[in-house]
Structures are given as C-alpha cells and as structure tokens.
C-alpha positions as CSV (number, residue, x, y, z in Angstrom):
1,M,88.8,-22.4,-69.3
2,N,86.0,-22.2,-66.2
3,Q,83.8,-24.5,-65.3
4,N,81.4,-26.1,-62.6
5,V,84.1,-26.8,-59.1
6,G,81.9,-30.3,-59.0
7,E,84.6,-31.4,-61.9
8,L,88.3,-30.6,-60.4
9,P,91.0,-31.9,-62.5
10,N,92.8,-34.8,-61.0
11,R,96.8,-33.5,-60.7
12,G,97.0,-37.1,-58.5
13,H,99.8,-38.0,-61.3
14,L,102.2,-34.9,-60.8
15,T,104.9,-36.4,-58.6
16,T,104.9,-32.8,-56.8
17,E,102.1,-34.7,-55.4
18,Q,102.6,-38.0,-55.0
19,R,103.8,-39.1,-51.5
20,S,106.7,-40.3,-50.6
21,P,108.3,-43.3,-48.7
22,A,111.0,-41.0,-47.4
23,S,108.8,-39.5,-45.4
24,A,105.5,-41.9,-44.5
25,A,106.3,-41.9,-41.0
26,L,107.5,-38.3,-40.6
27,D,105.5,-37.5,-37.6
28,A,106.5,-40.7,-35.9
29,L,110.1,-39.6,-36.1
30,S,112.2,-37.9,-33.4
31,T,113.1,-34.5,-34.4
32,T,117.0,-35.1,-35.3
33,Q,116.0,-38.0,-37.7
34,A,113.2,-35.9,-38.9
35,L,116.1,-33.1,-40.1
36,R,118.2,-35.8,-41.5
37,M,115.3,-37.2,-43.2
38,M,114.8,-33.9,-44.9
39,N,118.4,-33.3,-45.1
40,T,118.8,-36.2,-47.3
41,Q,115.9,-35.5,-49.4
42,D,117.1,-32.2,-49.7
43,M,120.4,-33.7,-52.2
44,D,118.2,-35.0,-54.6
45,V,117.6,-31.1,-55.3
46,A,121.1,-30.0,-56.7
47,V,121.0,-33.7,-58.9
48,A,117.6,-32.3,-59.8
49,V,119.1,-28.9,-61.2
50,R,122.3,-30.1,-62.9
51,N,120.1,-32.5,-65.7
52,A,118.3,-29.2,-66.2
53,I,121.8,-27.4,-67.0
54,P,121.4,-27.6,-70.7
55,A,118.0,-26.0,-70.7
56,I,118.9,-23.4,-68.6
57,S,122.0,-22.7,-70.6
58,D,119.7,-22.1,-73.9
59,T,117.7,-19.8,-71.8
60,V,119.9,-17.9,-70.2
61,D,121.5,-17.1,-73.9
62,D,118.8,-16.3,-75.2
63,I,118.2,-13.6,-72.3
64,V,121.3,-12.3,-72.9
65,E,120.9,-11.9,-76.6
66,G,117.3,-9.8,-75.8
67,M,119.3,-7.7,-73.3
68,R,121.9,-6.4,-75.4
69,H,118.9,-4.4,-77.5
70,G,117.2,-3.7,-74.8
71,G,115.0,-6.6,-73.6
72,R,113.5,-7.6,-70.3
73,L,113.6,-10.5,-68.2
74,I,110.0,-11.6,-66.5
75,Y,109.2,-13.9,-64.0
76,I,105.7,-14.8,-62.9
77,G,104.1,-17.0,-61.1
78,A,101.2,-17.6,-57.8
79,G,102.5,-18.5,-54.1
80,T,105.7,-19.7,-53.9
81,S,107.3,-19.9,-57.0
82,G,106.0,-16.1,-57.3
83,R,107.7,-14.9,-54.3
84,L,110.9,-16.7,-55.6
85,G,110.8,-14.9,-58.7
86,V,110.0,-11.5,-56.8
87,L,112.8,-11.8,-54.9
88,D,115.0,-12.8,-57.1
89,A,114.2,-10.3,-59.3
90,S,114.6,-7.5,-56.9
91,E,118.4,-8.5,-55.9
92,I,119.5,-7.3,-59.0
93,P,119.9,-3.9,-59.0
94,P,121.4,-3.8,-55.9
95,T,123.6,-6.7,-57.1
96,F,124.6,-5.5,-59.9
97,Q,124.0,-2.1,-60.6
98,A,121.2,-2.5,-62.9
99,D,118.0,-1.0,-64.1
100,P,115.2,-1.7,-61.7
101,N,113.3,-2.2,-65.1
102,Q,115.8,-5.0,-66.7
103,V,114.7,-8.0,-64.5
104,I,111.1,-7.9,-63.1
105,G,109.4,-10.1,-61.2
106,I,105.3,-10.2,-61.2
107,I,103.3,-12.8,-58.5
108,A,99.5,-13.4,-58.9
109,G,97.4,-10.9,-56.4
110,G,100.0,-8.2,-56.3
111,D,103.2,-7.0,-54.6
112,G,100.4,-7.8,-51.0
113,S,100.6,-12.0,-52.2
114,L,104.3,-11.0,-50.9
115,R,103.3,-10.9,-47.2
116,K,99.5,-12.2,-47.2
117,S,98.5,-15.2,-49.4
118,S,95.9,-14.9,-52.2
119,E,96.1,-18.1,-54.0
120,G,93.3,-18.3,-55.5
121,M,94.1,-15.9,-58.0
122,E,96.5,-18.4,-59.7
123,D,93.2,-20.4,-61.5
124,D,92.8,-17.2,-63.5
125,F,94.2,-17.7,-66.9
126,D,93.9,-14.0,-68.2
127,G,95.3,-12.9,-64.6
128,A,98.2,-11.3,-65.5
129,K,96.9,-9.6,-68.6
130,P,96.8,-6.3,-67.3
131,E,100.7,-6.5,-65.6
132,L,102.1,-7.6,-69.0
133,D,99.5,-4.8,-70.8
134,K,101.8,-2.2,-68.9
135,L,104.5,-3.7,-69.7
136,K,104.0,-3.8,-74.0
137,L,105.9,-7.2,-74.1
138,G,108.5,-7.2,-77.2
139,S,110.6,-9.8,-79.0
140,R,113.1,-8.7,-77.5
141,D,112.2,-9.7,-74.1
142,T,111.8,-13.1,-72.0
143,L,109.1,-14.2,-70.2
144,I,109.7,-17.0,-67.4
145,G,107.0,-18.5,-66.0
146,I,107.5,-20.6,-63.0
147,A,104.8,-22.8,-61.7
148,A,106.6,-25.8,-59.7
149,G,102.8,-28.3,-60.5
150,G,102.9,-27.0,-63.9
151,T,99.6,-26.9,-63.9
152,T,98.9,-23.1,-62.9
153,P,96.2,-21.4,-65.2
154,Y,97.6,-17.9,-64.1
155,V,101.1,-18.7,-65.9
156,W,100.1,-20.4,-68.4
157,G,97.8,-17.6,-69.6
158,A,100.6,-15.4,-69.6
159,I,103.2,-17.6,-71.7
160,H,100.5,-17.4,-73.9
161,Y,100.1,-13.8,-73.7
162,A,103.9,-13.3,-73.9
163,K,104.4,-15.8,-77.4
164,I,101.5,-13.9,-78.8
165,H,103.5,-11.0,-78.7
166,G,106.4,-12.2,-79.4
167,A,108.2,-12.4,-76.7
168,T,110.8,-15.5,-76.2
169,T,109.3,-17.9,-73.5
170,A,110.1,-20.2,-70.8
171,L,108.6,-22.8,-68.2
172,I,110.2,-23.9,-64.7
173,C,108.7,-26.9,-63.1
174,C,109.6,-29.1,-60.8
175,V,107.4,-31.9,-63.1
176,S,107.7,-33.7,-66.8
177,V,106.1,-31.0,-68.8
178,Q,105.0,-34.4,-70.8
179,S,103.0,-34.9,-67.7
180,L,101.1,-31.9,-68.3
181,L,99.5,-33.0,-71.2
182,V,97.8,-35.9,-69.4
183,R,94.5,-35.1,-69.0
184,P,92.5,-37.7,-66.0
185,K,89.0,-37.7,-66.0
186,A,88.3,-34.8,-63.3
187,E,86.3,-35.9,-60.1
188,V,83.7,-35.0,-58.8
189,V,83.5,-33.1,-55.9
190,P,80.4,-31.5,-53.9
191,G,81.5,-27.2,-53.8
192,N,80.2,-24.1,-55.1
193,G,82.4,-21.8,-57.6
194,T,84.4,-22.4,-60.7
195,V,88.2,-23.9,-61.3
196,N,90.2,-23.4,-64.2
197,T,91.0,-26.7,-66.2
198,P,94.6,-27.8,-66.3
199,P,96.3,-26.0,-69.8
200,P,95.1,-28.1,-72.7
201,P,97.4,-29.6,-74.6
202,S,98.4,-27.5,-77.2
203,L,99.8,-24.7,-74.6
204,P,103.6,-26.5,-73.9
205,A,104.4,-25.9,-77.4
206,E,104.6,-22.2,-76.6
207,I,107.2,-23.1,-74.1
208,D,110.5,-21.8,-75.7
209,H,112.8,-23.3,-73.0
210,Q,111.2,-26.5,-70.6
211,I,113.3,-26.3,-67.6
212,E,112.0,-29.7,-65.3
213,L,113.7,-30.2,-62.3
214,I,112.7,-32.7,-61.2
215,V,113.1,-32.8,-57.3
216,G,110.5,-35.9,-56.7
217,P,108.2,-36.2,-53.9
218,E,108.0,-33.9,-51.3
219,V,108.6,-34.4,-47.6
220,V,105.7,-33.1,-47.0
221,T,103.1,-33.8,-49.5
222,G,102.6,-31.6,-52.1
223,S,104.1,-28.9,-50.0
224,T,106.1,-27.3,-53.4
225,R,107.7,-24.6,-50.9
226,L,110.3,-27.4,-50.0
227,K,112.4,-29.4,-52.7
228,A,110.6,-27.5,-55.7
229,G,111.0,-24.4,-54.0
230,T,115.1,-24.9,-53.6
231,A,115.5,-26.0,-56.9
232,T,113.6,-23.3,-58.0
233,K,115.8,-20.7,-56.0
234,L,119.0,-22.2,-57.5
235,A,117.5,-22.2,-61.2
236,L,117.5,-18.5,-60.8
237,N,120.0,-17.9,-58.8
238,M,122.2,-19.1,-62.0
239,I,119.6,-17.9,-64.5
240,T,120.1,-14.4,-63.4
241,T,123.9,-14.6,-62.3
242,I,124.8,-16.1,-65.5
243,V,123.3,-13.1,-67.4
244,M,124.6,-10.2,-65.3
245,V,128.3,-12.2,-65.4
246,Q,127.6,-11.8,-69.8
247,L,126.8,-8.4,-69.7
248,G,129.9,-7.3,-67.8
249,K,128.8,-6.8,-64.4
250,V,131.6,-9.5,-63.3
251,W,135.3,-9.3,-63.7
252,G,136.8,-12.8,-62.9
253,N,134.3,-13.4,-59.9
254,L,134.7,-10.0,-58.4
255,M,131.2,-8.0,-58.3
256,V,132.9,-4.8,-60.5
257,D,129.9,-3.1,-61.8
258,L,128.4,-1.2,-58.4
259,R,127.9,2.0,-56.8
260,A,128.9,2.3,-53.8
261,S,126.2,3.9,-51.9
262,N,126.8,2.6,-48.7
263,V,129.4,1.6,-46.1
264,K,129.7,-2.1,-47.3
265,L,129.6,-1.5,-50.3
266,Q,132.1,1.2,-50.0
267,D,134.4,-1.3,-48.4
268,R,134.2,-3.6,-51.2
269,A,134.6,-1.4,-53.8
270,I,138.4,0.0,-52.2
271,R,139.4,-3.7,-51.4
272,I,138.8,-4.8,-55.0
273,I,140.6,-1.2,-56.1
274,C,143.5,-2.0,-53.5
275,S,143.4,-5.7,-54.9
276,Q,144.2,-5.1,-58.9
277,T,145.9,-1.5,-58.5
278,D,149.1,-0.4,-56.9
279,L,147.0,2.3,-54.5
280,D,146.3,2.1,-50.3
281,R,143.2,2.3,-49.4
282,P,143.0,6.0,-48.8
283,K,144.0,6.6,-52.6
284,A,141.7,3.9,-53.8
285,S,138.7,5.5,-51.9
286,E,139.8,8.7,-53.3
287,L,140.1,7.1,-56.7
288,L,136.3,6.0,-56.3
289,A,135.0,9.6,-55.4
290,R,136.4,10.8,-58.5
291,A,134.7,7.4,-60.5
292,D,131.0,8.8,-59.3
293,S,131.7,5.8,-56.7
294,M,131.6,3.5,-59.0
295,V,134.2,0.8,-59.2
296,K,134.8,-0.2,-63.2
297,T,135.3,3.4,-63.8
298,A,137.6,3.3,-61.3
299,L,139.7,0.6,-62.3
300,V,140.2,1.8,-65.6
301,M,141.0,5.1,-64.9
302,E,144.1,3.8,-62.8
303,R,144.9,0.8,-64.9
304,R,144.9,3.0,-68.0
305,G,146.1,6.4,-66.7
306,V,143.0,8.3,-67.7
307,G,139.8,10.6,-66.6
308,A,136.8,9.3,-65.5
309,E,134.9,10.3,-69.1
310,Q,137.9,8.7,-71.3
311,A,137.5,4.9,-68.8
312,N,133.2,5.1,-69.4
313,R,134.2,5.8,-72.9
314,L,135.7,2.5,-73.2
315,L,133.8,0.9,-71.1
316,A,130.9,1.7,-73.2
317,E,133.0,0.6,-76.5
318,H,133.6,-2.9,-74.7
319,N,130.0,-3.2,-74.3
320,G,130.8,-2.7,-70.3
321,Q,133.3,-5.9,-70.3
322,V,136.3,-4.7,-68.1
323,R,138.2,-8.2,-69.9
324,P,138.8,-6.7,-73.3
325,I,140.3,-3.5,-72.0
326,L,142.1,-4.7,-68.9
327,G,142.7,-8.6,-69.5
328,P,142.3,-11.1,-66.4
329,P,142.1,-9.8,-63.1
330,R,145.3,-10.2,-60.3
C-alpha cells in the first residue's frame, strides 16, 4: 500500500476538502458575523444526520443482535474521528452500567493520541492489527470505522481485518462512499518518505453499513473537527443510546440501569424510585440499599413485592427489560 511521497493522492474531489462559498471572506468578518455564519452552517448538520437514519438504524439492529449473544461494538479512527469514538465508548459504562468491554474505542497512535496529535499514524493500513488481534474479533462483533474524509488507510485496514474475521462492518464518513471509488491521477510533490494510497475500489464491498453524513465543505477548508465532527458525534450518540435502550438499559426515558455510586447518581436513583412508587425519599433510599444500589432491582422489588434475588431473576428472564415486568412508567 505504500508508494513514494512524490505521488501523493489528490483528495480535492472530496466535499470535506472543498472550499465553502459561505466562508470565503471569513477573515474579513466581524466576530459576530463570523459566529452567525458558523451557526448557519451548523444547521446543515442535523439534516445530514437525519438523511442517514436508515443506514444508522440498520447498523443499530445488527449491533443489538450481536450484543444479545455476547458481541461487542468497536469504534476505530484517527485524529478527531478516533477521539470521538473513544469519547463515546468511554461514556457508556457510567451512563448505562455497561461492561467496559461492550463498547470499545480505538484511536490510531493509542490513548496518548487523545491529548497529543499523532496524525501520521493514520497512514498505516496495518496499524490497527495489534489492537484488533488482542480483541479476537468474531461474527458477533461490529466494527465501525470513523473517517470524515473516508480515505484513512488505518480505518480501511481495520475494516478489512474485521471482515476477514467475520465481524459486521460499518463506515461513518462525511462524503459519498461512491466518491471514494474515484482515483484522480496522483500529483508529483517533492519530499521524502512514504504515503498510503486511498482504499482501492474493491474495499467498499467490505462495508456492511455505509453511514454517510454529507455536511458539505467546512467553514475552515478541510477542518473536519467542525461540521463533520459535530455530525459524527450526533451519529455516535444515536447509535449507542438506542443500542442501550434496545438492550433494556432504559425504561420509558428513565436511566434505570445504573448503580448509584456517587451523590449525583444516588439522588437521581432516589428520584426515579419515588416517581415510580409511593415511597418517600428516606424509604426509597432504604430500598435502594437493599437492592445493592441497583435502580431496576429496587423498582421490581417494590412494585412486585419481591426480594432482591427474585427481582433480579425476573429481570434476567426478560433480558433486562423492565416494561414486560412493570408495564410503562408513570
């Protein structure tokens, strides 16, 4: 995959690399004008994400099916895309009382790249292999590559690896996947070292789900931490939130699958219990203690008049879902 740096691939046809007419005079605008212009451009982001909902929905369904049989979700990316994946993955255990190994974020260059840029790592097609080898990917897992411009060799290598090992694959990008099949003639650029080519035309066939967030050119040309980054964060929010809802982590819109492990969560847990039972705060707190600080267990104990062991057995019989046991929340 390597070639002389004198033959750098031309990515100018990708929308993430093109100039936005709306910001052509960005440096001449007043502060207020510039902020308003950025805000107007950001309004395109929600529309782009909405247009991708069919692909996001199919991806979520596959993730849920895999997770119900012990599968995992793996995000992988470089730079901003990698950081967003790691951020989303790291929020799942505290929010949904999920196993930290259920949603995993991998960034090119390792965790040190979260704070200090190591953008050169993204050019290594086989760069993710050591981390993926450790995970022992299988057919129940889903790997989502995140690459705003869609050409990151590190991400494509990970997708290729995942497909070989039977995992479900997806790509989140902010360009048309079809545009990735275009191979403009390489430009001669003086320099030393090596550079990877964009993915060959055969690779998109390895993507089970193509999530295209077409946000258009950035306010600062090529700065995909802007609209592309915002769109990606919205899509990741949607994916993991609805996956966790489908897995029984939420009842109605209540965050019931949590362990009250600090003051904030204890207060939230007690308020949820009070709202769904006839208990006052002191009695709700006592119930929570008997339920080992688990909100779902406490709710089933009180509403069904059973002990903690039987409540947990009922939850296990219903795949962690509260609704089949207690009906809709109040």
